[in-house]
N, C-alpha and C positions, 0 to 999 in steps of 0.2 A: 857627465859620462853616460854612455849607453850600455845596454845589456851585452853588446858585442865586446866592449872593453873587458868586461868580466870574463867572458868566454876566452879571449886572447890571454888574459892574465892567467887563468887556470891551465890553459894548454901549455904555456911556457913553464909554469910551476910543476906541472906533471912530467914534462920531458927534460927539464933542466937544461934546455938547449933551444936557441931561437930558430935555427935552421930546420930542426926536426919538427918543432911546433908549427912553423910556417907551412911545411909540407903537409901536415895533417889538416891545417885550416885552409889550405889552397890559396895561400897569398905569398907574396914575395917577402923574404926575410927582412929587407930594409923597411917595408911597409909595417910589418909586425913590430919591429923595433920602434918605429915612430909612435905607433899606437900606445905602446907600453910607456914611452917617454911622456906622451901627453897625459897618461894617467898619473904618473908620478908628479908632473908639473901641476896638475889640478889638485892633487892631494897634498902636495908640498912635502913629500917624503920619498925616499928611494924604496922601491919594492924588491929589487934584485941587486945582488953583488955580481958584477960581470967579470969573466975572464975569457981568454981566447977559446978554452975548451968547453966551459960550462957556465951556467948562472945558478946562483943560490938565493933562496929567499932571505931578505933581511928580517929583522924583528917586526918591522911594520908590515912586510910582505906575509909573514906567518899570521899576524893578527887579521889581515884582510882575507886570507885564504878561506877561513871558516865561514866568514860572512859572504864571501863571493859565492862559495859553493851553495849555501842556502838560498842566496838571491836567484841564482840560476835555476835551482830546483823549483823554487816557487813560481818563477816566471814560466818555466816549461809546463808546470802543472796547470797554471792558470790558462795558458795558451791551449793546452790540450783539452781542458774542461770546456772552454768556449767552443772549440772545433767540434767536440763530441755533442754538446747541447745543440749546436747548429745542424748537425747531421742526424738529430733525433736519437742519439745513442745514450743520453742521460736525461734526467728530469723525472717527472711524474705524470701519471695518468689516473684520473678518477673514473672508475669503471662501475657501472651499475648493471644489474641483470635480473631477469625474472627466473623463478626457480626451475622452469622446464628447460632453460638453457643448460643447467647443470645435469638434469636427468638425462638429457640427450647426449651428454658427453662433449658437445660442441664447445662449451665454455672452457672446459679443462684443456682440450686439445689446443685451442687457440692461445689461451693465456700462457700455458706451459711452453708452447712453441715460441711464442714472442719473448718470454723471459729468458729462454736459452739463447736466442739470437742477440738479445739486447739486455744483458744483465745489469746494466747501469741504469735502467729505467725502473723506477718504483711504481708498482701498480697498487692502487688502493681500491679494493674490490668490495662491493656490498650488495646484498639482495634488497630490493625495494618493490613496493606494489607497482605493477606494470603501468597503471594509469599515471603515475607520477613521473615515470622515466622520461617521456618526450619533453615535458616542461623543464625538467631538471637539466637535460642536455642543452635545450634551447637557451636556458637562462645562464649557462655557464657553471652550474653546480656540479654537473658531471660532464666528462669529455666524451664518453661513449656509453652506449647501453645496449644490451641484448634483450630484445622484446620478441613477442610472438605475434606474427603478422597473419592476416591483414589487420591494420589499425590505421586510423587517421593520424597524420603527422602535421605539425606546424610547417609552414612554407620554408622555414629556415633550416629544416633537417632533411637529410636524405638517408635512405635505407639500403643496405646490402643484403639481399636475399641469401639465406644460407640453407640449412637442412630442412627438408620438407617431409611431412609425415601425415598419415591419415589419423582418424579418430577411432576410439573404441568406447563401448559403453561400460560404465562402472555400476554394478547392480548390488543391492543388499542381498546377502545369501538367502534371506527369507522371501525374496520376490518370486512370484509364480512365473515371471518372465524367463527365469532360468530353466524352466522345463521345456521351453520351445527349442526344437533343433536348429532353427534359424530364426532371427529376429528382424522382421521388416520394420521399417521406420514407422509405418502407420500403426503398428502395435503399441507404440509408445505414447499415443494420444492419451491424455487424462493423467499421465504420471507427472509428479513434481520433479522439476529439474533443478539440481543444485548447480549453481553457476561458477565456473572457474573465471579467472580474470579475462581470458579470451573467450567470448561467448559465441563467436561466429559458427563454431561447430554445432552448438545447440540449435542455433537458428536455421542452419542449413539442413540438419536432420529433420527438424519440424516441417520445413518447407517441402522436403522430399516426401514426408509422410502425409502432407496435406492438412496439417492441423497447426493451431496456434498453441505454443507451448505454455504450460502452466509453470511460471517462474518461481523458484524458491529462493532461498538465501544465496548471497555471494560472499562466502566467508573469507576469501582472500587466497592464500596459497593453495597449491594442489593437495598438499598433505591435509589441510583443513577441509577441502572438498571431499576427499576420499574418506576422511573421518566421519563426516556427516552421512555419507552413504552407508558406512559400516554401522551407523546408529539407526539405520532405517528411516532417515529423514527425506530420502528421495533418491533419484538416479542421477547420473552425470555423464556428459559426453566429454571425454578428455583425450589428450594426445596419446598415440600408441606407446611412446617411450615410457609413460607412467607405469605400464604393465610390469616392466622389468625393474623399476626403481621404487615403487611404493607397494608394499604387500601388507595389507591389514587383514585381521581376522574379520569374517563376516562380509567380505567383499568378493565378488566374482567379476572378471573382465570378459566381455563378449563382443564379437564383431556385429556390426549392423549390416544386414543384408543389402547389397547394392549401394552402399553408402560411398559416395564419391568425394565427399567433403574432405579438405585437407587444410593444414596450416603450416607455416614455416617459421623458423627462426630468422630474425634479422638483427644486424648490427646497425644502429642508428648513430649518426654523427652530424655535426654542423656542416652545411654545404661548402662553406668557404673557410675550412679549418686552416689555421696558420701554425699552430704549435707543432715543432718538428717531430717530437716523440709521438704525438697523437697521429700525425700524418703517416709516420712509419707504421704504426699499428694498422691503420686503414689500408695502406698499400699491401701489407702482408696478408690481411684478410681477403683483399680483392684477388690476390694471386692464388 
């Protein structure tokens, strides 16, 4: 027997009439009658008591009814599940991010938007050190990652450029630099720079000021960077979004005069991604 036999059986049982069931199924009544007879012959039992006006389930038909309903439901669920997975509407995505993706709000907007459109896809999201993210995506430990560019990537990965922003200077409240009405890059020579994970801003500011920066510790997250600044351990060049997201005592944020340096968030992914759910996420971000 095939799944269609169960559908035919259930339709006849529902209507109690071969002609009405055949009309709903879109087949001729004699064809439907033969299909039911084939079932009865294969099972070795009668499923219906027939009369000129109606048909009624036999005891064997009543027993089959429950199992047939469950079988059809399970088949339909399995078929739908496979179709949804193939369309990228179910499954799971391993997603990594650097903290500044959350500070900018980009991470929240894209994750929430995707989850609303594809509620059947499970997102496993975690913050990780930025230096680890490209290799984790390349090795398959993550499917996608939000990083701060520019940064070098393996040839197997591709980046989608997102939100771009400039840099600001994080200063200890005790620093005499705070007294300046404007802060030219050259004035920062000789200062110790606390390094965020993305150091391009620090290097560009130093290049603009014409000096080699004195590099201090690189503690990891932006919260850790700003904490060291608040403790008077140095200054830091950080993304503008930090101003609104990290407010610590003993820290002032100032602009650097004529600073053109910028960075941007990127979503990195494998170049030849095949997983349907991941492809859906990438397509949504590109749009």
